[in-house]
C-alpha positions as CSV (number, residue, x, y, z in Angstrom):
1,M,0.0,0.0,0.0
2,L,1.3,3.4,-0.9
3,D,1.2,6.5,1.3
4,P,-1.9,8.4,0.4
5,Q,0.1,11.6,0.8
6,A,2.4,10.5,-1.9
7,L,-0.6,10.2,-4.2
8,A,-1.9,13.6,-3.1
9,R,1.3,15.1,-4.6
10,L,0.4,13.9,-8.1
11,P,-1.4,16.7,-10.1
12,L,-4.1,14.4,-11.3
13,L,-5.0,13.3,-7.7
14,R,-4.3,16.4,-5.6
15,D,-7.9,17.6,-5.3
16,L,-9.3,14.2,-4.2
17,S,-10.6,13.8,-0.7
18,P,-8.4,11.9,1.9
19,A,-11.0,9.1,1.8
20,T,-10.7,8.7,-1.9
21,L,-6.9,8.9,-1.8
22,A,-7.0,6.1,0.8
23,V,-9.0,3.9,-1.5
24,L,-6.5,4.4,-4.4
25,A,-3.5,3.9,-2.1
26,R,-4.7,0.5,-1.1
27,H,-4.5,-0.7,-4.7
28,A,-1.7,1.4,-6.1
29,V,1.7,0.0,-6.9
30,E,5.0,1.7,-7.9
31,R,7.1,0.7,-10.8
32,S,10.6,2.0,-11.9
33,Y,12.1,1.8,-15.4
34,G,15.5,2.6,-16.8
35,A,16.2,4.7,-19.8
36,D,15.0,2.9,-23.0
37,E,13.2,0.3,-21.0
38,V,9.8,-0.7,-22.4
39,L,6.8,-0.2,-20.1
40,W,4.6,-2.2,-22.5
41,L,4.5,-3.3,-26.2
42,A,1.7,-2.6,-28.6
43,G,-0.8,-5.5,-28.5
44,A,-0.2,-6.3,-24.8
45,E,-3.1,-6.5,-22.4
46,P,-3.6,-3.3,-20.3
47,R,-2.4,-3.3,-16.7
48,G,-3.8,-0.1,-15.4
49,L,-3.6,3.7,-15.5
50,F,0.1,4.8,-15.3
51,I,0.9,8.1,-13.7
52,V,4.4,9.4,-14.2
53,R,6.0,10.6,-10.9
54,V,9.5,11.2,-12.2
55,G,11.0,10.9,-15.7
56,R,9.6,10.9,-19.3
57,V,7.8,8.3,-21.4
58,R,7.5,8.2,-25.1
59,V,4.5,6.4,-26.7
60,V,5.3,5.3,-30.3
61,R,3.7,3.4,-33.2
62,G,5.3,2.1,-36.3
63,R,7.2,-0.8,-37.8
64,G,11.0,-1.4,-37.9
65,D,13.0,1.8,-38.1
66,R,10.0,3.9,-39.1
67,Q,8.2,5.0,-35.9
68,H,6.3,8.1,-34.9
69,V,5.5,9.5,-31.5
70,V,1.9,9.5,-30.5
71,H,2.5,11.5,-27.3
72,V,5.1,12.1,-24.7
73,E,4.4,12.3,-20.9
74,G,6.6,13.8,-18.3
75,A,6.1,14.1,-14.5
76,G,2.3,14.3,-13.8
77,G,1.4,12.8,-17.1
78,T,-0.8,9.7,-17.6
79,L,-0.6,6.7,-19.8
80,G,-2.8,3.8,-20.8
81,E,-6.2,5.3,-20.5
82,V,-7.7,4.1,-23.8
83,P,-7.4,0.3,-23.4
84,L,-8.1,0.6,-19.7
85,F,-11.5,2.2,-20.3
86,A,-12.4,1.1,-23.8
87,G,-11.0,-2.5,-23.6
88,G,-8.7,-4.2,-26.0
89,A,-4.9,-4.2,-26.1
90,Y,-2.4,-1.3,-26.0
91,P,-2.5,0.4,-29.4
92,A,1.1,1.7,-29.1
93,T,4.4,0.9,-27.3
94,A,5.5,2.9,-24.3
95,I,9.3,3.5,-23.7
96,A,11.0,5.3,-20.9
97,A,13.1,8.1,-22.4
98,E,15.0,8.5,-19.1
99,P,15.0,6.8,-15.7
100,T,11.3,6.9,-14.8
101,H,9.1,6.1,-11.8
102,V,5.4,5.6,-12.2
103,V,2.3,4.8,-10.0
104,V,0.0,2.2,-11.5
105,L,-3.7,2.2,-10.7
106,S,-5.8,-0.8,-11.6
107,R,-9.2,-0.6,-13.2
108,E,-10.7,-1.9,-9.9
109,A,-8.9,0.8,-8.0
110,I,-10.3,3.5,-10.3
111,Q,-13.8,2.0,-10.1
112,A,-13.6,2.0,-6.3
113,A,-12.4,5.6,-6.3
114,I,-15.2,6.8,-8.6
115,A,-17.8,5.0,-6.3
116,A,-16.3,6.9,-3.3
117,D,-16.1,10.2,-5.2
118,P,-18.0,10.5,-8.5
119,E,-16.2,13.8,-9.3
120,F,-13.1,11.8,-9.9
121,A,-14.7,10.6,-13.2
122,F,-14.7,14.2,-14.4
123,V,-11.0,14.5,-13.5
124,L,-10.3,11.5,-15.7
125,L,-12.6,12.8,-18.5
126,S,-10.8,16.1,-18.5
127,R,-7.4,14.4,-18.8
128,L,-8.8,12.4,-21.8
129,A,-10.0,15.6,-23.4
130,D,-6.6,17.1,-23.1
131,R,-5.1,14.0,-24.7
132,V,-7.5,14.3,-27.7
133,R,-6.7,18.0,-28.1
134,T,-3.0,17.2,-28.1
135,L,-3.4,14.5,-30.7
136,V,-5.5,16.8,-32.9
137,D,-2.9,19.5,-32.8
138,R,-0.2,16.9,-33.7
139,L,-2.2,15.6,-36.6
140,D,-2.8,19.2,-37.8
141,R,1.0,19.9,-37.8
142,L,1.8,16.7,-39.6
143,A,-0.9,17.4,-42.3
144,T,-0.1,21.1,-42.9
145,Q,3.6,21.6,-42.2
146,G,6.7,20.2,-43.9
147,A,9.4,18.5,-41.9
148,N,11.7,21.5,-41.8
149,A,8.9,23.7,-40.5
150,R,8.1,21.3,-37.8
151,L,11.8,21.1,-36.9
152,A,12.1,24.9,-36.7
153,R,9.0,25.2,-34.5
154,F,10.4,22.5,-32.2
155,L,13.7,24.4,-31.8
156,L,11.8,27.7,-31.2
157,E,9.8,26.0,-28.4
158,R,12.8,24.5,-26.6
159,P,13.7,26.1,-23.3
160,E,16.8,28.3,-23.4
161,S,19.7,27.9,-20.9
162,V,20.0,31.0,-18.8
163,R,23.7,30.6,-18.4
164,T,24.8,29.7,-22.0
165,R,21.8,31.1,-24.0
166,S,21.7,27.8,-25.8
167,I,19.1,25.1,-26.4
168,S,19.3,21.3,-26.2
169,L,17.4,18.9,-28.4
170,G,16.7,16.9,-25.2
171,M,16.8,13.6,-27.2
172,T,18.7,11.8,-29.9
173,Q,18.2,12.8,-33.5
174,G,16.4,9.5,-34.1
175,E,14.0,10.2,-31.3
176,L,13.5,13.8,-32.6
177,A,12.6,12.3,-36.0
178,E,10.0,10.1,-34.4
179,E,8.7,13.2,-32.5
180,L,8.4,15.1,-35.8
181,G,6.9,12.2,-37.8
182,T,9.8,11.8,-40.1
183,V,13.2,9.9,-40.3
184,R,16.6,10.7,-38.9
185,E,18.1,11.6,-42.3
186,V,15.6,14.3,-42.8
187,V,16.3,15.8,-39.4
188,V,20.1,15.8,-40.1
189,R,19.5,17.6,-43.4
190,G,17.1,20.0,-41.8
191,L,19.6,20.9,-39.0
192,R,22.3,21.4,-41.6
193,A,20.1,23.6,-43.7
194,L,19.1,25.8,-40.7
195,G,22.8,26.1,-39.9
196,Q,23.7,27.2,-43.4
197,S,20.9,29.7,-43.4
198,G,22.3,31.4,-40.3
199,A,19.3,30.5,-38.1
200,I,21.2,28.2,-35.7
201,R,24.8,27.3,-34.8
202,S,25.8,23.8,-33.6
203,L,27.6,23.8,-30.3
204,G,28.1,20.0,-30.3
205,G,26.5,17.4,-28.0
206,G,23.0,18.1,-29.2
207,R,23.1,21.8,-28.2
208,Y,22.5,24.7,-30.5
209,E,22.6,28.5,-30.4
210,I,19.7,30.3,-32.1
211,T,21.6,32.9,-34.0
212,C,18.7,34.4,-35.9
213,R,15.3,33.8,-34.4
214,E,13.5,35.7,-37.2
215,T,14.9,33.3,-39.8
216,L,13.9,30.3,-37.7
217,R,10.5,31.7,-37.2
218,K,10.0,32.2,-41.0
219,V,10.9,28.6,-41.6
220,A,8.5,27.5,-38.9
221,E,5.7,29.5,-40.5
222,A,6.4,28.3,-44.0
């Protein structure tokens, strides 16, 4: 049994009553995964609702070397809702992008929590609605923007280091390709082209300096 106060620190659960948290805590389990470790494979039977406490998880679909990211969840994010509530197997594979700790809530635990506090159902529905909105936005970018435009927008949205005024890809070029819905070779060519245009300068180790934000913005809006 987990400490109910540990569950209360999770954004999804922080507004639940102590009684409801106690119900969830009786059924919740913790799991830890190393970087690149698979949480589950597409086609596997669902094991519960996963809530990320620490780390980052990539959910991907595809075959062989050609994969694309469905969504990425960091601390506070949730995984596995669709098969948990709709039935069937996992439609995609979940992989820890870095050392990750999760809390897993079984379907029975969630049903018991909703019975104790019906408002919890609306919390879960709100989370699902956010997921749908994210997926619609991703599909819109894939359908209306070229790979270089998606790459430029990704770079513009990366947090800048206060000390070095640089940005980091935060992942390998292969993972970035999956995030952008393309292949690594296209990402490599895109980064090279942005460097030649004067928009960015490579600092090595996956770090870049944005040397002309306006040029980068024009590519992102193309």
